[in-house]
Wavefront OBJ file of the C-alpha trace (Angstrom):
o trace
v 114.675 105.727 103.812
v 111.719 103.326 103.935
v 108.916 103.717 101.425
v 105.382 104.303 102.693
v 102.747 102.113 101.071
v 99.927 103.933 102.837
v 97.103 102.283 104.721
v 94.724 101.377 101.916
v 93.883 98.368 99.772
v 93.875 98.780 95.992
v 92.169 96.416 93.560
v 94.230 95.590 90.451
v 93.067 93.833 87.278
v 95.607 91.476 85.698
v 95.411 90.037 82.177
v 97.529 87.245 80.731
v 99.217 87.249 77.369
v 98.441 83.566 76.694
v 96.550 82.201 73.684
v 93.540 81.843 75.983
v 93.477 85.204 77.796
v 92.638 85.180 81.478
v 91.552 87.964 83.758
v 92.368 87.988 87.461
v 91.750 90.404 90.281
v 94.491 91.074 92.793
v 94.519 93.235 95.881
v 97.554 95.207 97.036
v 98.101 96.846 100.398
v 99.439 100.008 98.830
v 98.544 103.316 97.275
v 97.152 103.024 93.729
v 100.334 104.377 92.124
v 102.365 101.616 93.847
v 99.829 98.781 93.634
v 100.262 98.049 89.924
v 104.041 97.768 90.263
v 103.760 95.444 93.263
v 101.313 93.166 91.442
v 103.435 93.113 88.269
v 106.350 91.870 90.400
v 104.179 88.936 91.549
v 102.819 87.752 88.178
v 104.664 86.185 85.212
v 106.573 88.415 82.807
v 104.420 89.708 79.958
v 101.183 89.991 81.905
v 99.578 93.417 82.186
v 98.050 95.126 85.205
v 95.926 98.212 85.791
v 93.814 99.655 88.567
v 90.436 97.894 88.484
v 87.201 99.822 88.084
v 85.463 97.458 90.493
v 85.119 97.806 94.242
v 86.922 95.667 96.761
v 84.895 92.728 98.044
v 83.496 93.070 101.559
v 85.663 90.164 102.691
v 88.997 91.495 101.469
v 92.103 89.724 102.771
v 94.158 91.172 105.602
v 97.527 92.228 104.208
v 100.583 93.948 105.587
v 101.796 97.092 103.792
v 103.367 96.168 100.454
v 101.792 92.692 100.239
v 99.696 91.491 97.291
v 97.220 88.638 96.941
v 95.196 87.156 94.079
v 91.461 87.092 94.783
v 89.633 83.847 94.152
v 86.603 83.998 91.885
l 1 2 3 4 5 6 7 8 9 10 11 12 13 14 15 16 17 18 19 20 21 22 23 24 25 26 27 28 29 30 31 32 33 34 35 36 37 38 39 40 41 42 43 44 45 46 47 48 49 50 51 52 53 54 55 56 57 58 59 60 61 62 63 64 65 66 67 68 69 70 71 72 73
């Protein structure tokens, strides 16, 4: 059976585990409970991800269900 990602965009905050920590924002075309997992599959092993407290930008990318994309700062 196919999994439903829903019809929403979820903003996810990603942090690196490098000596110089970085913070990135990613957007996932999925429900919040699925978005973190999808983003973690797209970033290097050891990075952490969590739902962001911020709002999506007005010019959010157009994504198909299940797709993720890093937002440019």
